C-alpha positions in Angstrom: 29.9 63.2 27.4 28.1 66.1 29.0 24.8 67.3 27.4 22.5 70.2 28.2 18.7 70.0 28.1 17.5 71.9 25.1 14.3 73.0 27.0 16.4 75.5 29.0 16.6 77.6 25.8 13.0 77.3 24.8 10.9 80.3 25.8 7.8 78.8 24.2 7.8 76.3 27.1 7.7 79.2 29.5 4.7 80.6 27.7 3.0 77.3 27.8 3.8 76.7 31.4 2.5 80.1 32.3 -0.7 79.6 30.3 -1.2 76.1 31.8 -0.9 77.6 35.3 -3.4 80.3 34.4 -5.8 77.8 32.9 -5.6 75.6 36.1 -6.4 78.7 38.2 -9.3 79.7 36.0 -10.7 76.2 36.1 -11.4 76.7 39.8 -13.6 79.7 39.1 -17.3 79.8 38.4 -18.8 79.3 34.9 -19.3 83.0 34.3 -15.7 83.9 35.1 -14.4 81.1 32.9 -16.6 82.4 30.1 -15.4 85.9 30.5 -11.8 84.7 30.4 -12.3 82.9 27.1 -14.2 85.8 25.6 -11.1 87.9 26.2 -8.8 85.1 24.8 -10.8 85.0 21.6 -10.3 88.7 21.1 -6.5 88.4 21.1 -4.6 89.4 17.9 -2.3 86.4 18.1 -4.1 83.5 16.6 -1.3 81.0 17.6 -1.8 82.1 21.2 -5.6 81.7 20.9 -5.4 78.2 19.5 -2.9 77.1 22.1 -5.3 78.2 24.9 -8.2 76.5 23.2 -6.0 73.3 22.8 -5.4 73.0 26.5 -8.9 73.9 27.6 -9.5 70.2 28.4 -8.0 71.1 31.8 -11.3 72.8 32.5 -14.1 70.4 33.3 -16.9 73.0 33.4 -19.4 73.4 30.5 -19.3 77.1 29.7 -19.5 77.5 25.9 -22.7 79.5 25.2 -24.0 81.4 22.2 -21.7 84.4 22.8 -18.6 82.2 22.8 -19.7 80.4 19.7 -20.3 83.7 17.9 -16.7 84.9 18.8 -15.4 81.5 17.7 -17.2 81.9 14.4 -15.6 85.4 13.9 -12.2 83.9 14.6 -12.7 81.1 12.1 -14.0 83.5 9.4 -10.8 85.6 9.9 -8.5 82.6 9.7 -10.3 81.4 6.5 -9.4 84.7 4.9 -5.8 84.7 6.1 -3.5 83.7 3.3 -1.0 81.8 5.5 -1.6 80.2 8.8 0.7 77.4 9.6 -0.8 74.0 10.1 -1.6 73.9 13.7 -4.7 71.7 13.4 -6.8 74.6 14.4 -10.0 72.9 13.1 -9.4 69.9 15.3 -8.6 72.1 18.2 -11.9 74.1 17.8 -13.9 70.9 17.3 -12.6 69.4 20.6 -13.2 72.7 22.4 -16.8 72.7 21.4 -17.4 69.0 22.2 -15.8 69.4 25.6 -17.4 72.6 26.7 -20.7 73.2 24.9 -23.5 73.7 27.5 -26.3 72.2 25.5 -27.7 71.8 22.0 -30.2 74.6 22.2 -28.2 76.9 19.8 -28.3 74.6 16.9 -28.1 77.4 14.3 -24.8 79.0 15.5 -23.3 75.6 16.4 -23.9 74.4 12.8 -22.5 77.7 11.5 -19.3 77.1 13.4 -19.1 73.5 12.4 -19.3 74.6 8.8 -15.7 75.9 9.1 -14.3 72.6 10.5 -14.5 70.0 7.6 -16.2 67.3 9.7 -15.6 63.7 8.7 -18.3 61.1 8.9 -17.5 60.0 12.4 -17.8 63.6 13.6 -21.1 64.1 11.8 -22.4 61.0 13.6 -21.3 62.5 16.9 -23.2 65.7 16.4 -26.2 63.8 15.0 -26.5 62.1 18.3 -25.7 65.3 20.2 -28.6 67.2 18.5 -31.0 64.3 18.0 -32.7 63.6 14.7 -35.9 65.5 15.6 -34.0 68.8 16.3 -32.0 68.4 13.0 -35.1 67.7 10.9 -37.1 70.7 12.4 -34.2 73.0 11.9 -33.7 71.9 8.3 -37.4 72.6 7.6 -37.0 76.1 9.2 -34.0 76.8 7.1 -35.8 76.0 3.9 -38.6 78.4 5.0 -36.1 81.1 5.8 -33.8 80.6 2.8 -35.1 83.6 0.9 -35.1 85.9 3.9 -31.8 85.0 5.7 -28.3 84.4 4.4 -26.9 80.9 5.0 -23.4 79.8 3.8 -23.0 76.7 1.6 -20.7 75.2 4.3 -23.3 75.3 7.1 -26.0 73.9 4.8 -23.8 71.0 3.8 -23.3 70.2 7.5 -27.0 70.3 8.1 -27.8 68.1 5.1 -25.1 65.6 6.1 -26.6 65.6 9.6 -30.1 64.9 8.1 -28.7 62.0 6.1 -31.8 61.4 4.1 -31.7 62.4 0.4 -35.4 61.9 -0.1 -36.4 64.2 2.8 -33.6 66.6 1.7 -35.1 66.9 -1.8 -38.6 67.0 -0.5 -38.0 70.1 1.6 -36.2 71.8 -1.3 -39.4 72.0 -3.3 -39.9 75.7 -2.6 -36.4 76.4 -4.0 -36.8 73.9 -6.8 -40.2 75.4 -7.8 -38.7 78.9 -7.7 -35.9 77.9 -10.0 -38.3 76.2 -12.4 -40.2 79.5 -12.6 -37.0 81.3 -13.3 -36.1 78.8 -16.0 -39.5 78.8 -17.6 -40.0 82.5 -17.6 -36.3 83.5 -18.0 -36.6 85.7 -15.0 -33.5 86.9 -13.0 -33.9 88.3 -9.6 -32.0 88.4 -6.3 -33.4 85.2 -4.9 -31.7 83.2 -7.6 -28.6 83.4 -5.4 -30.3 81.7 -2.5 -31.5 79.0 -4.8 -27.9 78.5 -6.0 -26.6 78.2 -2.4 -29.2 75.5 -1.7 -28.3 73.6 -5.0 -24.6 73.7 -4.1 -25.2 72.4 -0.6 -27.3 69.5 -1.9 -24.9 68.6 -4.7 -22.0 68.5 -2.2 -23.8 67.3 0.9 -26.3 64.8 -0.6 -25.4 64.0 -4.2 -28.0 61.2 -4.4 -30.8 63.8 -4.1 -30.3 64.6 -7.8 -30.3 61.0 -8.9 -32.4 60.6 -12.1 -32.9 64.3 -12.3 -30.5 65.0 -15.2 -33.1 66.9 -17.3 -33.6 69.3 -14.4 -29.9 69.8 -14.0 -29.3 70.4 -17.7 -32.0 73.0 -17.9 -30.8 74.7 -14.8 -27.2 74.9 -16.1 -28.5 76.4 -19.4 -30.6 79.0 -17.5 -27.8 80.0 -15.2 -25.2 80.4 -17.9 -27.6 82.6 -19.9 -27.5 85.1 -16.9 -24.0 86.1 -17.9 -24.8 86.8 -21.5 -26.7 89.9 -20.7 -25.0 92.5 -18.4 -28.4 94.0 -17.6 -29.0 91.0 -15.3 -26.4 92.5 -13.0 -29.0 95.0 -12.0 -30.2 92.3 -9.7 -27.0 90.5 -8.8 -23.5 91.7 -7.8 -20.0 90.3 -8.1 -20.3 88.0 -5.0 -23.6 86.7 -6.3 -21.9 86.0 -9.7 -19.2 83.9 -7.9 -21.9 81.8 -6.2 -23.8 81.2 -9.5 -20.5 80.2 -11.3 -19.8 77.8 -8.5 -23.2 76.3 -8.9 -22.8 75.9 -12.7 -19.5 74.1 -12.1 -20.9 71.8 -9.5 -24.0 71.0 -11.5 -21.9 70.2 -14.5 -19.6 67.9 -12.6 -22.6 66.1 -11.2 -23.7 64.9 -14.7 -20.4 64.9 -16.6 -21.0 61.2 -17.5 -24.3 62.0 -19.2 -23.9 61.9 -23.0 -26.3 64.9 -23.3 -23.7 67.2 -21.6 -21.6 67.0 -24.7 -23.8 69.1 -26.9 -24.7 71.4 -24.1 -21.0 72.1 -23.1 -19.9 72.6 -26.7 -22.8 75.1 -27.3 -22.1 77.0 -24.1 -18.4 77.1 -24.8 -18.9 78.5 -28.3 -21.4 81.1 -27.3 -19.3 82.2 -24.3 -16.3 82.5 -26.5 -18.1 84.5 -29.1 -19.5 87.0 -26.6 -16.1 87.2 -24.9 -14.4 88.1 -28.2 -16.9 90.8 -28.9 -16.6 92.4 -25.5 -12.8 92.4 -25.4 -12.5 93.8 -28.9 -15.2 96.4 -28.3 -15.1 99.4 -26.0 -16.4 98.3 -22.6 -17.5 101.2 -20.4 -20.2 99.8 -18.1 -19.1 98.3 -14.7 -21.4 95.3 -15.2 -19.7 94.4 -18.5 -16.3 94.1 -16.7 -17.9 91.6 -14.4 -19.4 89.7 -17.3 -15.9 89.4 -19.0 -14.5 87.7 -15.9 -17.6 85.4 -15.8 -17.2 84.5 -19.4 -13.6 83.4 -19.0 -14.7 81.1 -16.2 -17.5 79.6 -18.3 -15.0 79.1 -21.2 -12.7 77.2 -18.8 -15.5 75.1 -17.3 -17.0 73.9 -20.6 -13.7 73.6 -22.4 -12.7 71.0 -19.8 -16.1 69.2 -19.9 -15.8 68.8 -23.7 -12.1 67.9 -23.5 -12.8 65.2 -20.9 -15.4 63.5 -23.1 -12.9 63.4 -26.0 -13.7 66.6 -28.0 -10.5 68.0 -29.7 -12.2 70.5 -32.0 -11.1 73.7 -30.2 -8.3 75.9 -31.5 -6.4 75.9 -28.2 -3.5 78.1 -29.5 -5.9 80.8 -30.6 -7.9 80.6 -27.4 -4.8 80.7 -25.2 -3.3 83.7 -27.0 -6.7 85.5 -27.0 -7.1 85.2 -23.2 -3.4 85.8 -22.4 -3.4 89.1 -24.3 -6.7 90.4 -22.9 -6.8 92.9 -20.0 -9.2 95.4 -18.6 -8.5 99.0 -17.7 -10.1 100.9 -14.8 -12.5 103.6 -15.9 -12.5 106.8 -14.0 -16.0 106.6 -12.7 -15.4 103.3 -10.7 -13.9 103.7 -7.3 -10.7 101.9 -6.3 -12.3 99.4 -3.9 -14.9 98.3 -6.4 -12.4 98.0 -9.2 -9.9 96.1 -7.0 -12.5 93.3 -6.5 -13.5 93.2 -10.2 -9.9 93.2 -11.5 -8.8 90.4 -9.1 -11.9 88.4 -10.1 -10.9 88.8 -13.7 -7.3 87.8 -13.2 -8.0 84.8 -11.1 -10.3 83.3 -13.8 -8.0 84.4 -16.6 -5.0 82.5 -15.2 -7.1 79.6 -14.1 -8.5 79.1 -17.7 -5.1 79.7 -19.3 -3.6 76.9 -17.0 -6.4 74.5 -18.0 -5.8 75.1 -21.7 -2.0 75.2 -21.7 -1.4 71.4 -21.8 -3.4 71.1 -25.1 -1.6 73.9 -26.9 1.0 73.4 -29.6 3.0 76.5 -30.2 2.3 79.2 -27.6 4.6 81.1 -25.3 3.6 81.9 -21.8 4.5 85.6 -21.1 5.9 86.0 -17.7 6.2 89.8 -18.3 2.4 90.0 -18.8 1.8 88.1 -15.6 4.3 90.5 -13.9 2.4 93.6 -15.1 -0.9 92.1 -14.0 0.4 91.3 -10.6 1.7 94.9 -10.2 -1.9 96.1 -10.6 -3.3 93.4 -8.3 -4.0 93.9 -4.6 -4.1 90.2 -3.8 -1.8 88.3 -6.2 -2.5 85.1 -4.3 -5.8 84.6 -6.1 -4.2 85.0 -9.6 -1.3 82.7 -8.7 -3.3 80.0 -6.9 -4.7 78.3 -10.0 -1.3 77.9 -11.8 -0.2 74.3 -12.0 0.5 73.4 -15.6 2.3 76.6 -16.4 4.5 76.8 -13.3 7.7 75.8 -15.1 7.2 78.9 -17.4 7.1 81.4 -14.5 10.2 83.7 -14.5 11.2 84.4 -10.8 13.8 86.9 -11.9 10.8 89.2 -12.6 8.5 88.1 -9.7 11.0 88.2 -6.8 10.8 92.0 -6.6 7.1 91.8 -6.2 7.4 88.9 -3.7 9.6 91.0 -1.5 7.2 93.9 -1.4 4.7 94.6 1.3 2.6 91.9 -0.2 5.0 89.1 0.9 2.2 87.0 2.4 0.5 86.8 -1.0 3.5 85.1 -2.6 4.9 82.8 0.1 3.1 79.6 -0.8 3.7 80.2 -4.5 7.4 80.7 -3.9 7.8 77.4 -2.1 5.9 75.4 -4.7 8.0 72.1 -5.2 7.9 72.6 -9.0 10.3 75.5 -8.8 12.8 73.4 -6.8 12.7 70.7 -9.5 12.9 73.1 -12.4 16.1 75.1 -11.3 16.8 74.4 -7.7 20.1 76.3 -7.3 18.7 79.5 -8.8 15.5 79.2 -6.8 17.4 78.9 -3.6 18.7 82.3 -4.2 15.2 83.7 -4.6 14.2 82.1 -1.2 17.3 83.8 0.4 16.2 87.1 -1.0 12.7 86.7 0.2 13.7 85.8 3.7 16.1 88.7 4.0 13.2 91.0 3.0 11.1 89.5 5.8 13.9 90.0 8.3 14.4 93.5 7.2 10.8 94.3 7.7 10.5 92.4 11.0 7.7 90.3 9.5 7.6 87.7 12.3 4.5 85.9 10.9 6.1 85.4 7.5 9.3 84.1 9.2 7.3 81.6 11.2 5.5 80.4 8.0 8.9 80.1 6.2 10.3 78.2 9.1 7.3 75.8 9.1 7.6 75.2 5.3 11.4 74.6 5.5 11.3 72.2 8.4 8.2 70.3 7.2 8.8 70.1 3.4 12.4 70.9 2.7 14.4 69.0 5.3 17.2 68.2 2.9 18.2 71.8 2.5 20.0 71.8 5.8 22.7 69.7 4.1 23.5 72.6 1.8 26.0 74.9 3.5 24.4 78.2 2.3 21.0 77.0 3.7 22.6 76.1 7.0 23.2 79.7 7.5 19.6 80.5 6.6 18.3 78.1 9.3 20.7 79.7 11.8 19.5 83.2 10.9 15.9 82.1 11.3 16.7 80.7 14.8 18.9 83.5 16.2 17.5 86.6 14.6 15.2 88.8 16.7 16.8 87.3 19.8 16.0 90.5 21.8 12.3 89.9 21.2 11.9 86.8 23.4 8.6 88.0 24.7 7.0 87.6 21.3 4.9 84.4 21.1 5.3 84.0 17.4 9.1 84.3 17.6 9.3 81.8 20.4 7.1 79.4 18.4 9.5 79.8 15.5 12.4 78.9 17.7 10.7 75.8 19.1 10.2 74.4 15.6 13.8 75.1 14.6 15.3 73.8 17.8 13.4 70.5 17.3 14.4 70.5 13.7 18.1 71.0 14.5 18.1 68.2 17.1 16.6 65.8 14.6 18.5 66.7 11.5 22.0 68.1 12.3 24.5 65.2 12.2 28.1 64.9 13.4 29.3 65.6 9.9 27.9 69.1 9.7 28.3 70.1 13.3 31.5 71.9 12.8 30.0 73.9 9.9 26.9 74.7 12.0 29.0 76.1 14.9 31.1 78.2 12.5 28.0 79.6 10.8 26.7 80.6 14.2 29.9 82.3 15.1 29.9 84.1 11.8 26.3 85.3 12.5 27.4 86.7 15.9 30.3 88.5 14.3 28.2 89.8 11.3 25.5 91.2 13.5 27.9 92.5 16.1 26.1 90.8 19.0 27.8 91.9 22.2 25.0 91.7 24.7 24.9 88.1 25.8 21.7 86.2 25.4 21.0 82.5 25.8 19.6 82.2 22.2 22.9 83.3 20.7 24.5 80.2 22.2 21.8 77.6 22.1 22.9 75.7 19.0 26.6 75.9 19.8 25.9 74.5 23.3 23.8 71.6 21.9 26.2 70.5 19.2 29.5 71.1 20.8 28.3 68.7 23.5 27.2 65.9 21.2 30.4 65.2 19.2 34.1 65.5 19.2 34.2 66.0 15.4 35.0 69.7 15.7 38.2 71.3 14.6 40.6 72.8 17.1 40.2 76.1 15.4 36.5 76.0 16.0 36.9 75.0 19.6 39.2 77.9 20.3 36.7 80.3 18.7 34.0 78.9 20.9 36.1 79.3 24.0 37.2 82.8 23.2 33.8 84.1 22.2 32.0 82.6 25.2 34.5 84.0 27.6 34.3 87.4 26.0 30.6 87.4 26.6 31.1 86.4 30.2 33.7 89.2 30.6 31.4 91.7 28.9 28.4 91.0 31.1 30.3 90.7 34.4 32.2 94.0 33.7 28.8 95.8 33.3 27.8 94.4 36.7 31.0 95.4 38.4 30.4 99.0 37.3 27.2 99.0 39.4 28.9 98.1 42.6 31.7 99.4 44.8 34.8 97.3 44.4 34.7 96.3 48.1 31.0 95.6 48.2 30.6 92.3 49.9 27.8 91.4 47.5 29.8 92.1 44.4 30.8 88.6 43.4 27.6 87.1 44.5 25.7 89.4 42.1 28.1 88.6 39.3 27.8 84.8 39.6 24.1 84.8 40.4 23.4 86.6 37.2 21.4 84.1 35.1 23.3 84.8 31.9 26.7 84.4 33.5 25.6 81.2 35.2 24.6 79.8 31.9 27.8 80.9 30.1 30.0 79.4 32.9 28.3 76.1 32.5 28.6 76.5 28.7 32.3 77.3 28.7 32.9 74.5 31.2 31.3 72.1 28.8 33.6 73.1 25.9 36.6 72.7 28.1 35.6 69.3 29.5 34.7 67.9 26.1 37.9 69.1 24.4 40.3 69.1 27.3 40.9 72.9 27.2 42.6 74.7 30.0 42.0 78.1 31.5 44.8 80.5 30.9 45.8 82.4 34.0 47.7 85.6 33.2 50.1 87.7 35.3 47.4 90.4 35.2 44.9 88.0 36.8 47.2 87.4 39.7 47.9 91.1 40.2 44.3 92.2 40.1 42.6 89.2 41.7 39.3 90.6 40.4 36.0 89.2 39.3 37.6 87.8 36.1 40.0 85.6 38.0 37.1 84.7 40.3 35.1 83.4 37.3 38.2 81.6 35.8 38.7 79.8 39.1 35.1 78.5 39.2 35.4 77.3 35.6 38.7 75.7 36.0 37.6 73.8 39.2 34.4 72.6 37.5 36.4 71.5 34.5 39.1 69.7 36.4 36.6 67.4 38.1 35.1 66.3 34.8 38.0 66.7 32.4 41.0 64.5 32.0 43.8 66.9 32.9 47.3 66.2 34.3 48.3 66.8 37.9 50.4 69.8 36.9 47.3 71.7 35.8 45.7 71.0 39.2 48.8 72.4 40.9 48.5 75.6 38.8 44.9 75.9 39.9 45.8 75.5 43.5 48.5 78.1 43.3 46.1 80.7 41.7 43.3 79.8 44.1 45.6 80.3 47.1 46.8 83.7 45.6 43.1 84.7 45.3 42.3 83.7 48.8 45.2 85.6 50.3 44.5 88.8 48.3 40.7 88.8 48.3 38.1 89.8 50.9 36.9 87.0 53.2 33.3 87.6 52.0 34.4 87.0 48.4 36.1 83.8 49.3 33.1 82.7 51.3 30.8 83.5 48.3 33.0 81.4 46.1 32.7 78.5 48.4 29.0 78.9 48.8 28.3 79.2 45.1 30.4 76.2 44.3 28.6 74.2 46.9 25.0 75.3 46.2 23.4 74.3 42.9 21.4 76.6 40.7 18.4 74.5 39.7 17.9 76.5 36.4 21.3 75.2 35.1 21.1 71.4 34.4 23.8 69.4 32.8 23.0 65.8 32.1 25.8 63.2 32.0 26.2 59.5 32.4 27.4 59.7 35.9 25.5 62.4 37.7 22.1 64.0 37.3 23.4 67.6 37.3 26.2 70.0 38.1 25.9 69.4 41.9 28.6 66.8 41.7 31.0 69.4 40.4 30.3 71.8 43.2 30.6 69.3 46.0 34.0 68.2 45.0 35.3 71.7 44.4 34.2 72.7 47.9 36.7 70.2 49.3 39.5 71.9 47.4 38.4 75.3 48.7 38.4 74.0 52.3 41.9 72.7 51.8 43.1 76.0 50.5 41.4 77.9 53.3 43.3 75.7 55.8 46.6 76.5 54.1 45.7 80.2 54.3 45.1 80.0 58.1 48.4 78.2 58.5 50.2 81.0 56.7 48.6 83.6 58.8 
């Protein structure tokens, strides 16, 4: 059995090889040149390209990562964190290794820790950087941060890294005293001002980074929760805080509540906050809200209702009228007033929707007789700029979602917002056959709009999470479309990456049983899309699978042979139009064309595996043109590897002799030379020989025999 190496079709390997060569060349340069190179890389718009270059940076032994590189890396990670869908390429691990291998020194502890805040460090990695910085530097930086906390913005994530590096909950709490004291003053005096947000960031960081710091401090936690929730009961407090501040305060309330959820005193507190939040929410939604701050408060109240409903529910409270609560929240909406600009309203409305559906989803399992209204969700999503945030919390209500409504929105220019929701496993369990249709529609929309990033993400989801779909005939065509579409855009890194994933997937999952169907699907694709210009991607899968099994129908084999030869004929005819008929280089240019070379090997493979014969026509013998020339090469190659009878060889000899007599000597010589010399880019593996050289060497002997006969005749 003859098989082709799949790597020959994989442009991503060419990209990688080129990048590897470039990296090796750069590694010989000085530190400044290497740094400039990586600064340019980090400014690329293709994140997959960036992360691949970072991944292979181990080839460079120079320490070159300074503050400027780290700041660029931080910008990249911030952008990725806000991107809805980035396929899992282990970018956090890649960035971590990049820093560890190339950081110059530990002087820039502030920006290093900021970057590390994006990377979800495990305990082993925390220990590595604790040794890298040294405890003294970590401790001094932690003290400085606490001094600057009210003057400079720090993210919760970077503070968590710092607290974990410190690894001392007593010291951690000790240096929090300025913030703790400030919060106590706020609680005692019921004062709300901007620095409350900085205090919340610190509290969040300590709760998540060093939970033991709050051990035996339940009274403090409870009073802080009570104070923070009261902020949202008066819209005037939003004179000092904005929407983003409100999100941080809500997160702090949630984390503080979770930290003491086993304390019996939380029961009364949670029930009281729940009732008060619900009462104010009812008043505001039934009244006429006109002030911007009140719209923010409505969203905050829904979140508080959800938090403290779950706290009371988890400790056994069943006193809530969940049906009433569900219907109240489901039917509520807020309308944009004229005086609020679109950007400001967009953020408020999406904040409202995300908390609305999060709370509805929490309540839903406890309801008795409620109906989830997909049409209401649909109307909300129409008005929403980022539907992802509204859909993300849905878990318990997923089975109630009506995709016949949502699919139109999912196929809009907001496709990236819906993709992870569309592929949620629950929908496949609920009504798989119908949901497959929605996936088809979604992918067709992505094809239509040349949305290469979406197609790559779809490919990743399909090959990683839905491998069994390839067994379904209609989905087989979907996989083929994903592989072969955009074949003319081979220079696109994202498309090549998509092909790599699919090619590996096909090799691992297509079996002998569905090979015939796969090839027919590919041929249907070629016909449907009227692909006439040959390209290696069009034939990749056919080549792979027609070589691995004989379980292919005669009808399919004939289709393969005819289509491949038509492509050879098409491409070679274009080339002949560019040369004079008697040009000595004509045939050389035809056969040296990389596409034609590949198709000749391809067609030879079909014929060897399935004992097909080249059909020589009377027209071939009259014209003795380039088509006959190609047929001769294919027939001679096939004869040496196929199992044909002697009469077929005699037919080949006669045609070959006719060609030699009627063709120019240069063309005959070219035929001999091309058969003898191997093209290293075309490799055919088989059990007997390493490549196609064996074919050429044996065919040369036949040519020499025919040439001797020609001389005898002359």
